[in-house]
C-alpha positions in Angstrom: 88.7 78.3 52.5 85.9 80.6 50.9 85.3 78.8 47.6 82.8 76.0 47.6 84.5 72.6 47.9 83.9 70.6 44.6 82.3 66.9 46.0 81.8 63.8 43.7 79.5 60.9 44.6 79.8 57.3 43.9 76.7 55.2 43.8 73.6 56.3 42.2 71.2 53.7 43.3 69.9 55.7 46.6 67.5 58.5 47.0 70.0 60.1 49.0 72.3 61.4 46.1 68.9 63.5 44.8 68.4 64.7 48.1 71.8 65.4 49.0 72.8 67.4 45.6 69.6 69.6 46.0 70.7 70.6 49.4 74.1 71.4 48.6 73.7 73.0 45.0 70.0 74.5 44.9 70.8 77.9 46.4 67.0 78.7 46.6 66.2 75.7 48.8 65.1 76.8 52.3 67.2 73.8 53.3 70.4 75.0 51.3 73.7 74.0 53.2 76.3 76.1 51.8 80.4 75.5 51.6 80.3 72.8 48.9 78.7 71.6 45.7 78.7 68.2 43.6 79.7 68.3 40.2 80.6 64.8 39.5 79.2 61.2 40.3 79.9 57.6 39.1 76.8 55.2 38.8 78.1 52.0 40.2 74.6 49.8 41.6 74.4 46.1 42.3 73.1 43.4 39.9 71.3 41.3 42.8 69.6 44.3 44.4 66.1 44.8 42.8 66.1 48.5 44.7 69.4 49.1 43.5 69.6 48.4 39.8 66.1 49.6 39.1 66.9 53.0 40.4 70.4 54.1 38.9 69.5 54.9 35.4 66.7 57.4 36.6 68.9 59.1 39.4 71.7 59.0 36.8 69.9 61.0 34.1 68.3 63.3 36.9 71.8 64.3 38.5 72.9 64.5 34.8 70.0 66.7 33.1 68.9 68.3 35.7 72.0 69.3 37.9 74.3 69.4 35.5 76.9 66.7 37.0 79.5 65.1 35.2 79.0 61.2 34.9 82.3 59.6 35.0 83.5 56.3 34.5 85.0 54.9 37.3 85.9 56.2 41.0 89.5 56.8 40.0 88.4 59.3 37.8 85.7 60.5 39.9 88.3 61.4 42.4 90.4 63.5 39.5 88.2 66.0 39.8 86.4 66.5 42.9 88.1 68.0 46.6 85.8 65.3 48.4 83.6 62.1 48.0 80.1 61.1 49.1 80.5 57.2 49.0 76.7 56.9 48.6 76.5 53.1 47.7 73.3 51.5 49.1 74.5 48.3 49.5 77.3 48.2 52.0 79.6 45.0 50.5 80.4 47.7 47.4 81.9 50.3 50.0 85.4 48.6 51.0 86.3 48.1 47.1 84.8 51.8 46.3 86.8 53.4 49.0 90.2 51.8 47.8 90.8 54.6 45.1 89.2 57.3 47.4 91.7 56.3 49.9 94.5 56.0 47.3 93.7 59.9 46.3 93.6 60.6 50.0 90.6 62.8 49.3 88.3 62.9 52.3 85.2 60.7 52.3 82.1 60.6 53.7 80.6 56.5 53.7 76.7 56.4 54.4 75.3 54.1 56.3 76.0 51.1 56.8 80.1 51.6 56.8 79.9 48.1 55.6 77.8 45.1 55.7 80.3 43.2 57.7 82.6 43.6 60.6 85.6 42.6 58.9 85.1 45.0 55.8 84.4 47.9 58.1 88.0 46.7 60.3 89.8 47.1 56.9 88.0 50.2 55.6 89.5 51.8 58.9 92.8 50.2 58.4 93.0 51.7 54.9 91.8 55.2 55.9 94.7 54.8 59.0 97.4 53.1 56.8 96.8 56.3 54.2 96.1 59.5 56.2 92.4 59.5 54.7 89.9 61.2 56.8 87.0 59.5 56.7 83.5 59.3 58.9 80.0 57.4 58.4 76.9 57.8 60.0 72.9 57.6 59.4 71.3 60.6 59.4 69.0 59.9 62.4 72.0 60.4 64.5 71.5 64.0 64.2 68.0 64.7 64.6 67.1 67.3 66.9 65.2 65.0 69.6 68.3 63.3 70.5 70.6 66.4 70.4 68.1 68.1 73.0 68.4 65.0 75.2 72.5 64.8 75.1 72.6 68.8 75.8 69.7 68.6 78.6 72.1 67.5 81.2 70.6 69.6 84.1 67.1 67.4 83.4 68.0 64.3 82.3 71.6 63.7 83.9 73.5 61.1 83.3 71.9 58.4 80.3 71.3 55.3 82.2 69.0 53.3 80.3 67.5 53.9 76.6 65.1 51.9 74.7 64.8 52.9 71.0 62.6 51.8 68.4 62.7 51.9 64.6 61.9 50.4 61.4 64.1 47.7 60.2 62.8 46.3 56.6 65.3 43.4 55.3 67.5 42.9 52.6 69.4 39.2 52.3 72.5 40.5 50.7 73.2 42.6 53.5 71.5 41.0 56.4 69.9 41.4 60.0 70.6 45.2 60.6 73.1 46.3 58.2 70.6 46.9 55.7 68.3 49.5 57.2 67.7 48.7 61.1 71.3 50.8 61.3 69.5 53.6 61.7 68.0 52.7 65.2 71.6 51.2 66.2 73.0 54.0 65.0 70.0 56.2 67.6 70.9 53.9 70.4 75.0 55.0 69.9 74.4 58.2 69.8 72.4 58.3 73.2 74.3 55.4 75.0 78.1 56.2 73.4 80.4 53.1 72.6 81.3 50.5 74.8 78.7 48.2 74.4 80.0 44.3 75.7 77.5 41.5 74.3 74.4 41.6 72.8 71.5 39.3 72.9 68.9 39.4 69.9 65.3 38.1 70.1 63.8 37.6 66.6 60.4 37.3 65.6 58.6 37.7 62.5 57.6 41.3 63.5 61.3 42.1 63.8 64.0 41.7 66.7 64.3 42.9 70.3 68.2 43.4 71.3 69.7 43.7 74.7 72.8 45.3 74.7 75.1 45.5 77.6 77.4 48.2 78.0 80.3 48.8 80.6 79.6 49.8 84.3 76.3 47.7 84.1 74.6 50.2 81.9 71.9 48.4 79.4 70.1 49.6 76.3 67.1 47.7 74.0 66.4 48.1 70.3 63.3 47.2 68.6 63.6 46.7 65.3 60.5 46.3 63.7 59.0 45.3 60.7 55.5 46.9 61.6 53.0 49.0 59.5 53.9 51.9 61.4 57.5 53.3 60.2 58.4 56.0 63.2 61.8 56.4 65.4 62.2 57.2 68.8 62.9 56.5 72.1 62.4 56.4 76.1 65.6 57.6 77.9 66.5 57.1 81.6 69.0 59.5 83.1 70.1 59.9 86.7 68.3 63.0 87.1 64.8 62.5 85.0 63.3 60.6 81.8 62.4 61.7 78.4 60.2 59.9 75.6 59.9 61.1 72.0 58.9 60.2 68.5 61.6 61.9 65.7 59.9 64.3 63.8 61.8 63.5 60.3 60.4 66.8 58.1 63.9 68.3 57.0 66.1 64.8 58.3 69.2 65.4 56.1 70.3 69.4 56.8 72.1 68.2 59.8 73.8 65.3 58.5 75.1 67.7 55.5 75.9 70.4 57.9 78.3 67.8 59.8 79.8 66.6 56.3 80.2 69.9 55.1 82.1 70.8 57.9 84.1 68.1 58.2 85.2 67.9 54.7 86.4 71.7 55.2 88.6 70.4 58.0 86.3 70.0 61.4 86.9 67.0 63.4 84.7 63.8 62.3 81.1 64.1 64.4 82.4 60.3 65.1 85.2 58.5 65.6 85.6 55.6 62.9 86.4 53.6 65.7 82.6 53.4 67.2 81.1 53.2 63.5 83.0 50.0 63.5 81.8 49.1 66.8 78.3 49.7 65.5 79.1 47.2 62.7 79.9 44.8 65.6 77.2 45.1 67.3 75.0 44.4 64.4 76.8 41.5 63.3 76.4 40.3 67.0 72.9 40.4 67.1 72.6 38.4 63.5 74.7 35.5 65.5 72.7 35.9 68.9 69.4 34.0 68.0 68.4 34.5 71.6 72.4 33.6 73.3 74.7 36.4 74.4 77.3 37.5 72.1 80.5 39.8 72.5 81.1 42.2 70.3 84.1 41.3 68.0 85.6 44.7 67.8 
């Protein structure tokens, strides 16, 4: 497949839609990723989230007037015009409803973080994808930052990862409670380093955020500091069987590695994150929400 794939965006209430379109469509951009371009969009938004309804008009106008996207009236109309779908709605509650017509079309789909705003919806998305044969994956861009990839690839120095401490900002939005709104970034980092297999979570809440302790199989442990402090940094301390590594993520061209993965996936590569792992991440966050300093088993 040498020709660019035609992509459509669902949900125009996040800055991702502008950033992704620029990286994919502007061949003069130094961060340009070839192989696909965005041609159409459906401007859905959430009426009860200020950062959603206040942004959709401006983002819609910019995508139409500056980038020449066709603005359509439904997900179904979008699917008729494109080869693959970027489901970008900022509100995880909308993802199951908006994914249903994508699954009916059979078009491959990337669902931006979070996959859903509950484990129940996440499981339904995974089931719908499986039953319809629709290829889908979901991820935070933080999963692919160079600092994390360097740790994973440096087995000679780090060895087998045994314990991890991640820190990440976690501002909140009542409609997507707990870590679902923004703390998902930190959880994705945690899972990229530790892998799936967490069995229990304990959450210790405070005014400044939460400290979470996850218990993995074989006695491995990981912690997440999901903060609401003045600083807005992402990073980790990783302890391996051969050595340790500490880092703060440098997030300059943050979306480029993710978009490369998305385009490769749309063009036939295996999903970089199995949907089962993403469902477990949703279960981790829901268990944390229900913990209140008590250990809770994951429901996935």
